[in-house]
Residue, then its C-alpha position, 0 to 999 in steps of 0.5 A: m740169332s747173330s753170334n755177334q749180339g752183345y759184341v763190344p769193339y775193343g776200346t769202347d769201354a775205355v771211351y771218356t763221355g762228357f766234355w773234353i778238350n781236343q788240344d790239336r784244335g785249341r781250347i775253344l774250337g777243340a772243346t768237344l762233347t762225347l756221348p753214346d750214339k743213343q744219347a747223341a741222336p736225340l740231342l741232334a734232333a732236339l737241336a734241329v727242332l730248336v733251330a726251326l723254332a728259332g727261325n719261326r721266332s726270327w721271322h716274328l721279329c723281322r716282320l715287325i720291322w718290315h711292317r713299318f718299312l712297307r707303310a705307304k706314303e702320301a705321294h704314292t698312287s692309290a694302286i701302290k697304297i693298296r698293294r702296300r696295304k696288302q703286303q702289310v697284312v700278309i707280313r703281319n699275319c703270316e707266322t712263317a717266312g715260307g707262308a709270307t713268301l707265298g702270300l706276297f707272290a699271291v698279292w703280286f700275281n693278282f696285280g698282273v705280270l705286266r703291271i708288276l714289271r711296270e710298277f715294281s719298286p726296289k723295296d718289293i724286290v728286296l722284300g721278296l728276296f728277304t722272305l725267300g732267303h729267310w725261309i731257305s736259310f733256316i731250312a739250311l741251318g736245320v740241316l747244317v745242325s749235323q755239322i757240329v758232329v765232329g765224327n766218332l773222335v773220342v778220347s780214352k779215360v783213365l782205367p785201372t787196366c790202362g798201361l803197358w802190359v809186359p811179360i812177368a820177368s824172371d831172373p834168371p829167365t826160364t823156359e816159360s818166361n821166354a815162351i811168354f815173351n816170344e808169344m807176345k812179340t809174335n802176336e804183336t808182329i802178326n797184328a802189325e802185319n795184318y793191319v798193314r795188309s788191310c789198311y796200308p796202300k801197299g798192303g795188297s788186301q781188300g781190308i777185312i778189319a776196321c781201318d778207321k780206328f786210328i786218327t790216321r789210317s796210314f802213314q805215307q813214308q818216302t823211299i829215297e835211293g842213291q844215298a851215301c852209305p853210312f857204313k864206310g867201305v862195305c856197301l855194294p855196289n858203291a858208296n852211294s848205294a844206300v836207301t833211306f826210308d823216311s817217315g817224314n814229319m808225323t804229328f803226335s796228334e796223328l798218333g793220338l798224341n800232341t807233338r811232332f817227331y821225325s823218323v828216318s832209317d838208312k839201309s844198305d846192302d853189305d858186301t860179304g866178300e873178304n872177311e868183313t866185320l860185324p858191329f858189336n856193342n859200344a859204350n853208346s849204342m846197343s846192337y842185336n847180334y844173332r849167331l847163325l847156326s849152320a854146319y855149312l858156313p865157311y866162317q865163324l861169325e862170332k870171331f869177326p873183329p868188331a871193326l865196323q861202327v857208325e861214327e855218331n854215338n847214340n845209334e843202333l845198327s840192325i843186322f839182317y842175315m839171309q841165306d838162300m842156298g837151296i833155292l832154285f831161281i827160275e830166272p837170273e836175279k840181279d837184286p843184290w840181296f837175292s843175287a842168283n846168277i849161277a846157272n845149273e842144268f837139270p835133266q828132264l826126269t819125266k821125259p828122258g831125252d828132252p833138253v835139260f832145263t836151267r835153274y839159277s842158284a845164289d851167288r853168295w853163301l850169305n847176304i847181309v843188310l845193315c840198318h842204321e835207324q834213328y829218330r828225333f823230336c821237333s816242335t812246330i811252336t819253337e821250330n826246334c829239334t833234338d838230335f837224332r838218336g837210336l830207337i832203343s839207346r837212351n841218350k845221355s840227355s834225359n826227357q827233361e833235356d829233350y823237353n828243354a831242347l824243344l822249348g828253346s831259350g826264352t820260351k815259356p809255354k803254359v803248364t798244361t802244354g808243357s805237361d802234354w809235351a813231356f808226357s807225349i815224349i815219355l810215352f812215345e819213347e816207350f813204344m819207339q823201342k818196340t819199332p826196330l825193323a828186326f821186331s817187324i819180322a820177330g818170330s816170322s822166320d822166312l815167312a817175313l819175306q814178301a818174296n816167299r809169295l812167289l816161292n813154290d816147291g823150292h822154285q823162286s819165280k821172277l823177282s824185282d830188281r829192287q826186291w830187297i828195297l821192297e822187303f825193307e819198305f814193307w818192314f818199315t811200314m810194319a814198324l809204323a803200324r807197330l807204333q800205332l798199335g802200341i800207343f792205342n793198346t795202352i787204353e786198356r788191357p789187350l783182349g785175351l791177355d793172361d794177367t797171371r803171366t803179365f803185369n802192367f808196367f804203369a802200375v809198378e810201385g813207385r811209378e804212380a806218376i806214370y798213370n798221367l800217360c793214361g787218358r790222353i789217347k784219341f781214336n775213333d769209336p763207332n758206338h760214340t758221337s762227338l759234338s763241337t761244344f763251340g757249335l753247340i753253344l753257338i746254336l743255343v745262344f743264337s736260338l735263344f736270342l732270337m726267341f727272346a728278341s721276337l717277343m718284342g712285338t708281344l711285350l711292347p704293346l703291354i707298356p702303357f706309354v709305348k703302345r700308343w707309338r704309331p708303328l705299334v698302333e698300325w701293327e695291332r691294327d693289321d692283326a687278323l682278329a683286329l681286321l675281322a672285328s673292324d669288318y663286323e663293326w663296319v657291316e653292323s653300322f652300315h645296316v643300322a644306317f640303312d634300316r633307319k633310312a628304309s623303315p618308312s617304306q612299305n617295300i620291306h618284307n614283313d617282319s612278322v614272319g620271324e626275326r629279320d636277317p640283319f644281312q638281308m637288304d631290300y631295294 
């Protein structure tokens, strides 16, 4: 028996089933019906049958019209009149367009190919194409019923466990509270890295996890080199050596939300030559500073003067230290962060007397990269954008001011649209605080470096001349994945989370209104199917209309003053049962007349033997 029996993927229990609006497509086209797969499959099958029945009833209406158009005129030749008469009978008595198509071809075939080509009229061609087209069209429509399926796109419902789960804080912090905090941050880092390696193009993995859970599998950021350094006078090798990692415009819809934002990070390699400075907190920004504990450093970092700052307010600086002393590089490295050009010769220990081998060591005792990270909100409706701000710092403007800036002057959107914007901004800012690049390597130590994949027993194989850019490019990708995972994980309590050591930030007393952030996350779930409500209604209305309209041929003859209308009289005349009845009347009248004429003759068989066969004739 499979060990996965009964397994429910994360998020399945949080799916809202029923009708909802996908705001990204509007209220009409975005109307969606979500059902479990076991309920959606019978519904689709029933719709396919309904379309097939509608096609059949549509033909009933069409054949009534065509029967009238095929009426022969007095000027027609007898051959044309006979062919038209046969066509009328076929059209009248074939219950499906497919049967009528085959019947018409049989009529035309009996006339002979040359005669058909010589006497064919445009009406014959149109009739043939119409019946064939009607037949094929409704077969195609039955198949295309499946196109109302919009996939496994679902929206979350409001659950009691919906929200942002954080460690239970203690004041002052204890060893246990710190351990819980570090454990959760490490798990977030591991999850983000696993997702990037499996689902992002640069991950390098075959992908063993579900990569289609999110609306957007991955975001394609842009790496722009040769940018102006935001840190004046400290960048290597020159003032235009910074690199920008730009996410570009990403809509909130792509994250499961509804508004667009813009994220950008500027990074540069820092010159650690003469007593450089490190950033500290100022009035408008928050920076994270780590004291590098080592007995071998020639400087005391905590005594560096706080002279370096970014000119703009409301920004954060992330500082990344790396020391690669003790690592032997097989080849010289030109990368500024992994610079290793000091040659060291070592004797061969296994074979004395052999030539010495050369390894290279780092040029600098410490390498530093400074990162200036910021983002902004933009609106596609008003084409307005807020100012750039740091990921963690709270701008002096409130969320309401962000909302007003996006709206612009004179713009008054609907209340529901405005609410979606406001809640999307709040939810996004909560998780944007979790995406600084420093968090991308939190708890990973030196394992966060991609260069370690080429490190073996203290010997570093050849690296790219752009290795530091590749490292930060991967971390920037992890930050985007961290944002995706963070927003998605609000739908319900994450699996395996100990609720005795954590609490739901949304459930804090006095924050009841924040529950409005729940029930608005879109994602893909393999156990549910979503249908277009617009397509569903269109199929139902179209099918029912054809069914009721097709009853015209049945209901009109029941009306006394209408049933004597000549087209209806001819229509009823060509019914198969009516034709059969008229044939019997003709045979009976023929034999009665013939019997009266032949009764005096002695050539008629003796009737005394038995009852005379009414179809038996003597000559």
